[in-house]
VMD Tcl script that draws the C-alpha trace (Angstrom):
set ca {
  {0.12 0.23 -0.15}
  {2.86 2.75 0.88}
  {3.23 5.87 2.55}
  {-0.51 7.67 3.46}
  {-0.82 11.01 5.35}
  {-3.25 10.02 8.07}
  {-5.06 12.16 10.81}
  {-4.73 10.38 14.44}
  {-8.54 9.27 15.37}
  {-10.14 11.35 18.30}
  {-8.53 9.34 20.76}
  {-5.13 10.94 20.36}
  {-2.03 9.01 20.63}
  {0.92 10.80 22.29}
  {4.21 9.77 21.55}
  {7.34 10.15 23.37}
  {10.54 11.64 21.66}
  {13.49 10.79 23.37}
  {15.38 13.68 24.81}
  {12.60 16.27 23.70}
  {9.57 15.12 25.73}
  {5.84 13.97 24.53}
  {4.17 15.07 21.39}
  {0.91 14.66 20.34}
  {1.23 15.37 16.54}
  {-2.73 15.15 15.15}
  {-1.18 13.40 12.28}
  {1.13 10.80 10.66}
  {2.73 10.02 7.77}
  {2.38 6.32 7.72}
  {3.25 2.77 5.90}
  {1.19 0.41 7.92}
  {2.47 -2.63 6.43}
  {5.77 -1.63 6.87}
  {5.27 -0.59 10.58}
  {6.90 2.85 9.87}
  {5.49 6.32 10.39}
  {6.91 9.66 10.95}
  {5.47 13.28 12.12}
  {6.76 16.98 12.71}
  {7.43 18.12 15.60}
  {9.66 21.28 15.88}
  {11.12 23.84 13.98}
  {13.95 25.67 14.62}
  {13.02 29.50 15.40}
  {16.46 30.92 14.28}
  {16.35 28.62 10.97}
  {12.62 28.27 10.13}
  {13.47 26.01 7.21}
  {14.74 23.66 9.62}
  {12.47 20.95 10.50}
  {12.52 18.41 13.34}
  {10.73 14.90 12.61}
  {10.16 11.82 14.75}
  {10.66 8.88 12.54}
  {9.74 5.70 13.93}
  {11.06 2.84 11.92}
  {9.82 -0.85 12.82}
  {9.98 0.26 16.45}
  {12.89 2.30 16.82}
  {12.71 6.20 16.85}
  {15.16 8.22 15.00}
  {15.51 12.23 15.23}
  {15.22 13.50 11.62}
  {16.45 17.29 11.06}
  {15.60 18.79 7.59}
  {15.72 21.44 5.59}
  {13.46 22.44 3.20}
  {13.71 24.86 0.27}
  {11.18 25.90 -2.72}
  {12.51 25.37 -6.34}
  {9.69 27.17 -7.64}
  {5.84 27.80 -6.61}
  {5.12 24.13 -6.98}
  {8.10 22.12 -5.78}
  {9.49 21.56 -2.35}
  {13.24 20.49 -2.15}
  {13.55 18.40 1.30}
  {17.64 18.07 2.52}
  {18.33 15.80 5.32}
  {20.60 17.36 7.51}
  {21.08 14.30 10.33}
  {19.38 11.28 10.90}
  {20.06 9.91 14.67}
  {19.01 6.88 16.30}
  {17.64 7.88 19.48}
  {16.31 3.98 20.81}
  {19.54 2.49 21.45}
  {17.92 -1.33 22.62}
  {17.33 -2.11 19.04}
  {20.00 -2.26 16.80}
  {19.41 -1.25 13.37}
  {21.92 -2.69 10.57}
  {21.20 -1.12 7.34}
  {20.51 2.79 7.56}
  {20.46 2.73 3.34}
  {17.06 1.01 4.17}
  {16.09 3.64 6.85}
  {16.99 6.71 4.62}
  {15.00 4.75 1.55}
  {11.80 4.61 3.65}
  {12.31 8.16 4.80}
  {12.86 9.28 1.53}
  {9.61 7.26 0.17}
  {7.76 9.05 3.58}
  {8.93 12.68 2.55}
  {7.48 11.98 -1.24}
  {3.86 11.57 0.25}
  {4.32 14.07 3.47}
  {5.00 16.87 0.53}
  {4.85 20.39 2.27}
  {2.98 19.52 5.64}
  {1.60 16.03 5.68}
  {-1.77 17.29 5.30}
  {-4.54 16.54 2.92}
  {-7.31 19.10 2.37}
  {-10.34 18.06 0.72}
  {-13.16 20.21 1.22}
  {-16.34 20.26 -0.93}
  {-16.38 22.75 -3.68}
  {-12.77 23.91 -3.36}
  {-10.61 25.24 -5.70}
  {-8.48 22.47 -7.43}
  {-4.84 22.90 -6.30}
  {-1.65 22.35 -8.29}
  {0.06 18.87 -7.58}
  {2.98 19.80 -5.50}
  {5.98 18.19 -6.66}
  {8.35 16.90 -4.02}
  {12.29 16.08 -4.76}
  {14.28 14.90 -1.60}
  {17.90 15.32 -2.04}
  {19.53 12.57 -0.08}
}
mol new
graphics top color blue
foreach p $ca { graphics top sphere $p radius 0.5 }
foreach p [lrange $ca 0 end-1] q [lrange $ca 1 end] { graphics top cylinder $p $q radius 0.2 }
display resetview
């Protein structure tokens, strides 16, 4: 099935991001089949293009710092600044597989992970996503 953007049901789930605290993200970019999901949790106010994500890969939590820029009005470019394993109880052997899943997740996440579907809304242009990692 692949990644989708999904709202978290009303019985909100709170996630612990090691070193940061508890986060109630509201939505996830998730691949249920692979047991992989991510959510945005913080922006560096001194560098607003620097955004922090929790990436849960098969029950292992990673802190992911991404920087974005717009190539044009309809194209966002995500660059990986760092990916750090926060859950040291489990070993991750293949970081390339982790990065591949992270890339796939950002291709679906787009600009902000939300899918706005309002009745009678003016159709919006497709957003193209470029991942530079």
